[in-house]
N, C-alpha and C positions, 0 to 999 in steps of 0.2 A: 813385148809389153809396150803399149803406146803411152806417150807422155800427155800432158795437159793440152787442151785445144788452144789454138792461137788466141791470145787476149784473155784467157780464162782467169789468170791472176788479177789482171787489172779490173776485169768485170766484177769479180767477187769483192774486191776492195772498194770499188765504187758503191756497190749495193750495201756494204757494211757501214757506210757513213752515218745513217740515221742513228744506229745503235751507238756508234763511237761518239758522236756529237752529244747525244743525250747523257752518256756516261761522263764526259768531261764537264758538262753543265752541272751534274750532280756533285762534282768535286769542287764546287765554288769555294767552300769554306777553306779547303786546303790551299787553294791559290790565293785566297784573301790574306792568309797569314804572311805570304811573301809580300803582298801589297802593303801590309801594315809596316813592314821594315822600310820599304821604299818611301812611304809617306812620312815616317819619322825622320828619315835622312834628308827629306826635302831637297831633291836634286835641282840644280839650276838649269840644266838642259839634259837631253838624252841623245845617245848615239847607239845605232843599231848595226850589228854585224851579221852577215849571212851570205850564203851562196845558193844559186839555183832557185828552186821553188821557194826555199826558205827566204830568199831575198825578196820575193814578192810578198810573203807574209810580213817581212820587216817593213816593206813599203806601206802595207796596210796599218801596221802598228805606228808608223810615223804619223799618218793622218790621225789616228786615235789620240796619240799623245799631244799633237798640236791643237786639235779641236777640243777634245774632252778635258785635257789637263792644262791647256793654254801654256804649254812649255815648248820652246824651240826644240826641234829634233832633226837629226841628220843621219844619213847612211854612211857607215864607216868604209874605208878602203883598207882592208887588212894588209895589203902589200906595202902600204906606207911604213908599217912596222916590220913585216917579215922580209921585205926586199931592201928597203931603204933605211931601216933602223931609226925611224922618227920616234921621238920621245915627248909628245905634247903633254902639258900639265892637264890631267883629267880630274883634279880635285873637285868634288861636289857634282860629278857627272854620273848619270845613270847609263851604264853600258850594258845593253841587252844583246845577247848572242842567240840567234835562232838557227838551230841545226838539227835536222831530223836524226842524224846518226851521232852527232856529237863527236865525230872522228876526224874532221878535216884539220890537218895540222896548222894551216894558216889561221883558222878561226880559234883554235886552242891557244896558239901563241899570241894572237892579238888580244884575247881575253885575259891571258896571264899578264901581259904587259899593261893592259888597261888597269887591272887591279893593283899592280905595282905602282902605277902612276897616280893612284888616288881615287879611281872610279869605284862606284858600287856596281859590282858585276852580277848579272842575272843570266842564267842559261835557260833557254826554252827548248827542250829536246825530247825526243821519243826514246832515248836510251839513258836511263838513270845512272848506269854504271860506266858511262862514257868518259874518255879523257877530258872532255869539256867540263863535265861536272866535278872533276878532280881539281880544277884550277879556279872555278868560280865561287863566289861567296854565297849566292842564293841560286836556287834551281826550281823550275816549274816542269813537272813531268806531264807531257801532253797526253800520255796514256792511250795511244792509238792502237797498240798491239803491233806485233811483227808485221812489217810490210814487205812482201816478196816481189811485187811488180816493180820494174825499174822506174816507170813513170809514177811519181808520187801523187796520190789522190787523198786517201784518208789521213795521212800524216799532214798534208797541207791544210785541209779544213780543220783538223784538230789543233794545228798550230794557230790558226785564225781565232778559233773560239777561246783557246787558252790565253792568247794575247788580249782579246777583248775582256775576258773576265779579270785578268790581272789589272789592266788599265782602268776598267770600270770600278774595280774595288779601290784603287788608289784615290779615285775621286769621290769615294763614299757610296758608290752604287751597289745595287743588290743583284745585278745580273738578270733583272726582270725581262729584258729584251730577248734573252735566249732561253727563257724558261720552257718554251715549247719547241725548241730547235729540232729535236728528234722527229717529232710529228711533221713539222714543216719540211724537213729534209726528205722525209718519205713522200710527202705530197709533191715535192719538186721533182724527184726522180720519176715518179709515176706519171705525172702530168707532161713531162718532157719527152716521153718515149716516142710518140707519134711525130711531133715536130722535129725531133732529132733525125728520125728516118727520112723525113722530107728534106731536111738540110743536107743529109748525106747524098741523096739523089741529086741535089742541086750542085753540090760542091765537089763531087767525086773526082772530077777531072781538072779542077782548078790547080794552078801551080803557085799563085801568089796571093797571100792573104795579109790584110792589115787588121789588127785588132785595136780598139780604142775605147776609152772610158774617161770619166772625170771624177775627181775626188776619190772617195774610198774605192770606187770601181776601177781606178787606174791599176790597182794591184790585180784585179781579175783579168783585165785586158792583157797584162804582162804574162800572167800564168797561162792564159788561153794560148797565146802565141808560142810559149815554150812547149806546151802539150802537143800542139799541132806540128811543131818542128820536130820534136823528138819521136813522135809516133808515126807521122805520115811523111816526114822529110820535106815538108812544105817550106817555101821561103816565106816565113811569117814574121812580121814586125809589129811591135806594140808601140803605140803613141798615146800620150795624153790627148784628149780631144782638142785642147788648146794648142798643143804643139803641132798636132796634125795640120791645123789651119795655117800655121806659120811657115809652111814650105812643103812638107811631104805630100800634101794634098795634090800637088802638081803631078805626082807620079801615079795617081789613081786614075784608072780608066775602066772601060767595060770589061776588061779581062781580069780585074782585081776583085777578089772577094773581100768584103768589109764586114767585120764582126763588131757590132756596136753594143757595149754593155750599158743599159739604160734602166736603172732602178729608181724608184720613187724617191724624190728628195732633190736637193740643190744640184747635185752632180748630174742626175738624170735630166733635169730641166735644162742644164747647160749643154747637154748633148743634142738637143733638137736642132740647133743651127749647124752642128757638126754633121749630123746625118743628112740634113738638107743639102749641105755643100757637096758631100761625096755622091749623093744621088744625082745632083746636077751634072756630075762628071760621068754618069752612066754606070756607076759601080753597083754590083749586086750587094745589098745590105741585109744581113741577118741581125735583128735586134734581140737581145737576150736580157731579161730582167723584169722587175715588177712594173716598169713603165714602158715595156716594149710596145704596147698598143698605142702609145702617145707619139710615136715618131713615124716618119714616112719610110717604112722598110718593106722590102719584098717578102721577107720571111720573118717570123717572130717565134720566140720561145718565151712564154710568160712564166714568171716565178711568183710564188706567194709574197705579198707585201710584208715588210718588216720595218723596224726602225732603220734609217739609212745606214747607220754605222755598223750594223750587223748584216746588211744585204750581201756583202761579198762571200759570206759563209754559204749562202744558198745559190747565188747566181753562178758560181763556178761549177756547180754539180752538172747541169746539162752540157756545159762545155767539156767536161771530162767525158761524158757519154758521147759527145760528138767526136772527140779525138779518138776514142776507142773504135767507134763504128766506122769512122772515115778510114782509119788505118786498115781495118779488116776489109772494107769495100775496095780498097786500093791494092789488096793482095799482100798486105804486111802482117806482122805479128808484133803488136805493141809491147808484148812481154819480152821480146828479144830485139830491141832496137840496135841497129848496127853501131858498133864503136862505143857503146855506153855500158857502164857498170852501176850497181846500186849506190855505192859510195865512191865519190870522186875525191881523191886526196890532193888538194892543191897546196902550194907552199908560197 
């Protein structure tokens, strides 16, 4: 009896995302009830804790909180609690833990400690009965369904939309920007099929990739680098477009593949100079996003235009397709990446 084809799990979970995203959007009222508690408590700033792909979802939430709520926000270092025993005063702080499994011991302990130190703790997870939910005060179920592939796809985008709906509701929004997210995701995946095949042919033998974006799309660049590293074993690094020009651009040459995330809005506009700079160094540039046509790139994957703050939910979809197809083209199996398990238990 033969097993599943290479990459079959990852492929099926990529194509499930339009349905998953639409389902999360329909649960806006449920998520808004958590937002009401946050609004009543009026936090003075926010701290986000996460690992892996969830860390990139937390980075996205950091931008949402700072821009939409006008609150300072930062990314936690769980090891300051679990390894060093730090006990900062978190009175009046919103502490959001993003974890697909809800099972990482360090995130559970950091959340428990944050609540003990006065924070309003919120878990955003795909596992409602997880250890994380047992220690947190509030919880948002992202509702992506069981994810079997090691490389997170549907749980990542479901985390993004859940975080958006939560933060949008705190500011009094109605979630209008994601009302048609399922249809838009379907269009994105269908429209990217041919450009992704072209990109795979172009990058099949590349060994070094830099991913870059500005603003909200910084999270997409980080997630793209992780997907390429874990599925195709590429030396992939993510940089903010601003940070890239502050030094790392010196390492870019004609042997470097550059993946630039450029969606309509202020972040995409700021990427024009970044793309121009790496093109001057001879790099191959693949532009992905709703503003891909506006930059000087050799290859483009265009994505339907949305409000800038929800663009990361769509722009990562063709990058997941690229990671899957590139891994298979290079003879790999993204469902069985070497040395990786679905749940990583860090302390």
